[in-house]
Phi, psi and omega in degrees: 000127180266130180236126179263135177242121186210164175292128183289148177225187185306328180293346182262002179306322180298345180276356183303320179296319178299316179301310181298321179297315180293321177298320178297312180301317179293327181293342179279342182295148183297324189254002185254132173247099181224137181278136176280153180228161177269158175302325179297319179298313180297318179298321178299318179296318180297311183295332179278358181074027184241035180218152177237136182230149175243133181222146174281168179302330181264016172087011177284140177290125184236359176160167187196155170200160179215167178236157178213140178260149184220165174057047180066032179070017176273348176231144175230129176261131169267118190224166170064026178296118184218137175226124177304147186309319184291348179251006180284159179067025177245003181084009182291318181301318180296318179296320178294314180301317180298314180292325177294320178296314179299316179297318178300315181293326180289312184284328185224070189298334183257359183282150169282135181253133178228161181218141175242126184207155170251358186272123177297323180295319180291321177301316179299314178299316180300318177303317181298332179271359177100010175285155175225151179292141180220164173282163180297335178296338179275354180265177181302145174259013179294117183302325181297326178299311184293334174297330179295340178283349182300334179281000180262142181292346179269005182307319178302327178295314179299316178298313181300330182264017178055040177060029181244343181211145174203192179286325181291150171265132175272132180233140187228136170246116178252114183300335179290341178273357185237042178287147178288135182256126178257131180271149179304140178090350178271152179286000000 
């Protein structure tokens, strides 16, 4: 089965319901903390060129992720990584994560990129891309970002902890920490 992973565009708007359905199904899982979104929210990300989608050759929805900028575009969140169960363990999530990361770097080259997750697999992928675990104090203080957590069933934990601790692990990629190093004698 061939699966294409690409930046979503207007032709992918009909998949917004599928994305929301998968986010809802994942939010029911015991170990997953993922915020649900509305089809309108997903459509906005698609139309803004801030979403990545995976599709089979015959047009089946196979995965999705989106980005959002915060704090005056100094932070970018990679969010909503979802792969329907029947497409898991095929490497699709990694391909989506890679394209989402590339899109984030292209649109916001100087921004710090962060991810919030309860998934060990997503944490592993983030580490491979150069993310490191951080405290919530190292993430954006943009109030609008934290409002986005309201769709997660763990939101009461975040509120009780004054937005400083929750079930999710915060991971950060700071482009300033990944400067190219030139060795003496090299051109």
